[in-house]
C-alpha positions in Angstrom: 30.1 -49.7 -9.8 33.9 -49.0 -10.1 36.4 -51.4 -8.6 38.0 -48.6 -6.5 36.1 -45.5 -5.4 37.5 -42.6 -3.4 35.4 -39.5 -2.6 37.4 -36.3 -2.8 34.6 -34.1 -1.5 31.8 -35.3 0.8 30.0 -33.1 3.4 28.7 -33.0 6.9 25.9 -30.9 8.2 27.0 -28.9 11.2 24.2 -27.8 13.5 24.4 -24.7 15.7 23.0 -26.4 18.8 25.6 -29.2 18.5 28.6 -26.9 17.7 27.8 -24.7 20.7 29.3 -27.1 23.2 32.5 -27.3 21.2 33.2 -23.6 21.0 36.2 -22.4 23.1 35.9 -20.0 25.9 34.4 -17.5 26.4 31.7 -19.0 24.2 31.4 -22.6 25.4 27.8 -23.6 26.1 26.5 -20.0 26.1 23.0 -20.6 24.8 22.3 -16.9 24.2 24.5 -17.3 21.2 21.7 -19.3 19.5 19.6 -16.1 19.3 21.5 -15.7 16.0 23.0 -18.4 13.7 26.5 -19.6 14.7 27.2 -20.2 11.0 26.2 -17.5 8.4 23.5 -18.4 5.9 25.6 -17.7 2.8 22.9 -16.4 0.5 19.3 -15.2 0.5 17.6 -18.6 0.0 16.1 -21.1 2.4 17.7 -24.2 1.1 15.2 -26.8 2.4 12.2 -24.7 1.2 13.9 -24.5 -2.3 14.5 -28.2 -2.3 10.8 -28.9 -1.6 9.8 -26.5 -4.4 12.1 -28.5 -6.6 10.3 -31.7 -5.9 12.2 -33.3 -3.0 10.2 -36.1 -1.6 8.4 -35.5 1.7 10.0 -38.5 3.5 13.4 -36.8 3.2 14.4 -35.6 6.7 17.1 -33.2 5.6 20.8 -33.0 5.4 21.3 -33.3 9.2 19.9 -36.9 9.3 21.5 -38.0 6.0 25.0 -37.0 7.0 25.0 -38.7 10.4 27.8 -41.1 11.0 25.8 -44.4 10.7 24.4 -43.2 7.4 27.9 -42.3 6.1 29.1 -45.7 7.2 26.2 -47.5 5.5 26.8 -45.6 2.3 30.5 -46.5 2.2 29.8 -50.1 3.0 27.2 -50.3 0.2 29.3 -48.6 -2.4 32.7 -50.1 -1.4 34.0 -46.5 -1.1 37.5 -46.6 0.3 37.5 -43.3 2.0 35.9 -39.8 1.9 37.3 -36.3 2.6 34.7 -34.5 4.7 34.0 -30.8 4.1 31.6 -28.4 5.9 28.3 -27.1 4.7 27.4 -23.9 6.4 31.0 -23.6 7.5 31.7 -22.7 3.9 30.2 -19.3 4.7 32.3 -18.6 7.7 34.0 -15.5 6.2 30.7 -13.6 6.4 31.8 -13.2 10.0 34.2 -10.3 10.0 35.3 -10.7 13.6 38.5 -12.8 13.7 37.9 -13.8 17.3 34.4 -15.1 16.7 35.3 -16.6 13.3 38.3 -18.3 14.7 36.3 -19.7 17.6 33.6 -21.1 15.3 36.3 -22.7 13.1 38.0 -24.3 16.1 34.6 -25.6 17.5 33.7 -27.1 14.1 37.1 -28.8 13.8 36.8 -30.3 17.3 33.3 -31.5 16.6 34.3 -33.0 13.2 37.0 -35.0 14.9 34.8 -36.1 17.7 31.7 -37.0 15.6 33.4 -38.5 12.5 37.2 -38.7 12.2 37.8 -40.4 15.5 35.0 -42.9 14.9 35.9 -44.2 11.4 39.3 -44.0 9.7 37.6 -44.0 6.3 36.3 -40.5 7.1 39.0 -37.8 6.6 38.9 -34.5 8.3 39.5 -31.3 6.3 40.3 -28.2 8.4 38.0 -25.2 8.4 39.8 -21.9 9.0 38.9 -18.3 9.5 41.4 -16.4 7.4 41.1 -12.8 8.6 43.8 -13.4 11.3 46.3 -15.4 9.2 48.6 -16.2 12.1 45.8 -17.7 14.1 44.7 -19.6 10.9 48.2 -21.1 10.5 48.2 -22.2 14.2 44.8 -23.8 13.8 45.9 -25.7 10.6 48.9 -27.0 12.5 46.7 -28.1 15.4 44.2 -29.9 13.0 46.9 -31.8 11.2 49.3 -32.7 14.1 46.8 -33.2 16.9 43.5 -34.1 15.1 45.0 -36.0 12.2 43.3 -34.0 9.5 44.3 -34.5 5.9 43.8 -31.1 4.2 42.5 -27.6 4.5 39.6 -25.9 2.7 39.6 -22.3 1.6 36.5 -20.5 0.3 36.4 -18.4 -2.9 33.9 -16.0 -1.5 33.6 -13.6 1.5 37.3 -12.9 1.8 38.9 -9.6 2.4 41.7 -10.3 -0.1 41.8 -12.7 -3.1 43.5 -16.0 -2.5 46.6 -15.1 -4.5 47.4 -12.2 -2.1 50.6 -12.5 0.0 48.4 -12.2 3.1 47.8 -15.9 2.7 51.4 -16.9 2.0 52.2 -17.9 5.6 49.3 -20.4 5.4 50.5 -21.8 2.1 54.0 -22.2 3.5 52.6 -24.1 6.5 50.4 -26.3 4.3 53.5 -27.1 2.2 55.5 -27.9 5.3 52.8 -30.1 6.7 52.3 -31.8 3.3 48.6 -31.3 3.1 46.6 -30.3 0.0 44.9 -26.9 -0.2 41.3 -27.2 -1.5 39.4 -24.2 -2.8 35.6 -24.6 -2.4 32.6 -22.4 -3.2 31.5 -20.3 -0.3 29.3 -17.3 0.1 27.5 -16.3 -3.1 27.8 -12.5 -2.4 30.0 -10.7 -5.0 29.9 -13.8 -7.2 26.6 -12.9 -8.9 24.5 -14.4 -6.1 23.6 -11.1 -4.5 21.3 -10.2 -7.4 19.9 -13.7 -8.0 16.2 -14.2 -7.7 16.3 -18.0 -8.1 18.5 -20.6 -6.3 19.4 -22.3 -9.6 21.2 -19.1 -10.6 23.4 -19.3 -7.5 24.0 -23.0 -8.0 24.9 -22.6 -11.7 27.3 -19.6 -11.3 28.6 -19.1 -7.8 30.9 -22.1 -7.8 32.5 -21.7 -11.2 32.8 -17.9 -11.0 34.4 -18.2 -7.6 36.8 -20.9 -8.8 37.7 -18.9 -11.9 38.7 -15.8 -9.9 40.5 -17.9 -7.3 42.5 -19.9 -9.9 43.5 -16.8 -11.7 44.5 -15.0 -8.5 46.5 -17.9 -7.1 48.3 -18.7 -10.3 49.0 -15.1 -11.3 49.9 -14.3 -7.7 52.8 -16.8 -7.8 51.5 -19.3 -5.3 52.7 -22.3 -7.3 56.1 -20.6 -8.0 56.7 -19.5 -4.4 55.7 -22.9 -2.9 57.1 -25.6 -5.3 55.6 -28.5 -3.3 52.1 -27.1 -2.7 49.1 -29.0 -4.2 45.9 -27.0 -5.0 42.4 -28.3 -5.8 39.4 -26.5 -7.1 36.2 -28.3 -6.1 32.6 -28.5 -6.9 32.6 -26.5 -10.1 33.3 -29.2 -12.6 36.3 -28.8 -15.0 34.8 -27.3 -18.2 35.9 -23.8 -17.3 39.6 -24.8 -17.2 40.5 -24.7 -21.0 38.9 -21.3 -21.6 40.5 -19.7 -18.6 44.0 -21.1 -19.1 43.9 -20.1 -22.8 43.0 -16.5 -21.8 45.6 -16.5 -19.1 48.3 -17.8 -21.5 47.3 -15.1 -24.0 48.0 -12.4 -21.4 51.2 -14.2 -20.2 52.8 -14.4 -23.6 51.3 -11.2 -25.1 51.3 -8.7 -22.3 53.0 -10.4 -19.4 56.1 -8.3 -18.8 55.1 -7.7 -15.2 53.7 -11.2 -14.8 57.0 -12.8 -15.7 58.6 -11.4 -12.6 56.1 -13.5 -10.5 55.5 -16.5 -12.8 58.4 -18.7 -13.7 56.3 -20.5 -16.3 53.0 -20.1 -18.1 49.6 -21.0 -16.6 49.3 -23.9 -19.0 52.7 -25.2 -18.0 51.6 -25.0 -14.3 48.5 -27.0 -15.2 50.6 -29.6 -17.0 52.9 -29.9 -14.0 50.3 -31.8 -12.1 50.0 -29.9 -8.8 46.6 -28.4 -9.8 43.6 -30.7 -9.4 40.0 -30.1 -10.3 36.7 -31.8 -9.6 35.0 -33.4 -12.5 31.3 -34.1 -12.9 30.9 -37.7 -14.1 28.6 -36.7 -17.0 30.8 -33.7 -18.1 31.1 -33.7 -21.8 34.2 -31.5 -21.6 36.2 -34.0 -19.4 38.2 -35.5 -22.3 38.8 -32.1 -23.8 40.2 -30.7 -20.5 42.4 -33.8 -20.1 43.8 -33.1 -23.5 44.3 -29.4 -22.8 46.1 -30.2 -19.5 48.2 -33.0 -21.1 47.3 -35.1 -18.0 44.7 -37.6 -17.0 45.6 -37.7 -13.3 44.3 -34.3 -12.0 40.5 -34.9 -12.1 38.7 -36.0 -8.9 35.3 -37.5 -8.2 33.2 -35.9 -5.5 30.0 -37.4 -4.1 28.9 -34.1 -2.6 26.8 -36.2 -0.3 24.4 -35.4 1.4 23.8 -32.5 -0.9 23.1 -35.0 -3.7 20.9 -38.1 -3.3 22.9 -41.3 -3.1 20.5 -43.1 -5.6 21.5 -40.5 -8.2 25.2 -40.9 -7.5 25.0 -44.7 -8.0 23.3 -44.1 -11.4 26.0 -41.6 -12.4 28.8 -43.9 -11.3 27.4 -46.8 -13.3 27.0 -44.6 -16.4 30.5 -43.1 -16.0 32.2 -46.5 -16.0 30.5 -47.2 -19.3 31.4 -44.0 -21.1 33.1 -44.7 -24.4 34.8 -41.3 -24.8 37.1 -41.7 -21.9 40.2 -43.9 -21.5 40.3 -46.5 -18.8 43.2 -44.5 -17.2 41.1 -41.3 -17.1 38.3 -43.2 -15.4 40.5 -44.8 -12.8 42.3 -41.6 -12.1 39.0 -39.7 -11.7 37.4 -42.2 -9.4 40.4 -42.9 -7.2 44.0 -42.3 -8.1 43.9 -38.5 -8.5 42.4 -38.1 -5.0 45.3 -40.2 -3.6 47.8 -37.9 -5.3 46.2 -34.7 -4.0 45.7 -35.8 -0.4 48.9 -37.9 -0.3 46.9 -40.9 0.9 47.0 -44.4 -0.5 44.0 -46.5 -1.6 43.3 -47.5 2.0 43.6 -44.0 3.4 47.1 -44.4 4.8 49.5 -41.4 4.5 52.1 -41.3 1.8 54.8 -38.7 1.0 56.7 -36.7 3.5 54.2 -37.0 6.3 54.4 -40.8 6.2 58.2 -40.7 6.1 58.2 -38.4 9.1 55.9 -40.6 11.1 58.2 -43.5 10.4 61.3 -41.6 11.5 62.8 -41.4 8.0 
């Protein structure tokens, strides 16, 4: 096991019957809402049925039990994990709800539940705000509430199910607020529709392609849309798709920027590869990814790659094995290993090793 371990992307399993009591009025406790799912399903696959077909052991009780607070605490105690950023599961599909009133209520109910069930109970568990982005002004207000009142440490945006791509100026008020609040903006896979998942006949096709295809389109949209140029302090992360896609995409984007970028140059003050080298773009890295040292060389940085447990979506026993093997990899520098397992997450979230705030938020709290 590594000396210091920080989890940039763990998960909780939100259940409709529990979230129901956290919904704001006029939805609070209205059990007739349970006639349909509170959270959309995301794709056309029954996840537990598919897991059983894939050989999951019968004694496994499902994500709901494995992500309970005592289980998370035992896992962190066993591994020595310093802290974990907690992301939703079914909440990642929230934009399949087109009603801003309902979507916003579900997001607020989830955030209040996450605070009550996890964040307020253990300081090692960090809240990441879930937003419904169709009403951007309401989303900005909810992000502000989550950070200032609930103490959350970031915001998650999904790369599927949206009405506009993430580089659209529709989202600029949210990026401005994230920059002002000094919280990282994480892009995570969401609904598989329109990312190749709508025609998939096997779940492995969704798992293999929906995350990277969504991250590729989101990265391209946000960089080419001028998000990094417009907001010079913003930090962006692209999660749960590995990092192998980065060199190919950045090479292609650079080719357009330098060869046919007359209109792009009015938006981008520097090339996509220069933006990557600047260090405000972070990516998740699978611990067994063969491309990791190549991507680090391409980016000219070793401090933008982040470890993600993805627990409880991945068994802890497998994660322990991957961590042990990662520490022994001979093709990676010690600095790259340390950054991936801890330091990069500290840079992205602006939290130190013990989970205390750094950067502008810490200074503001201290009256500086």
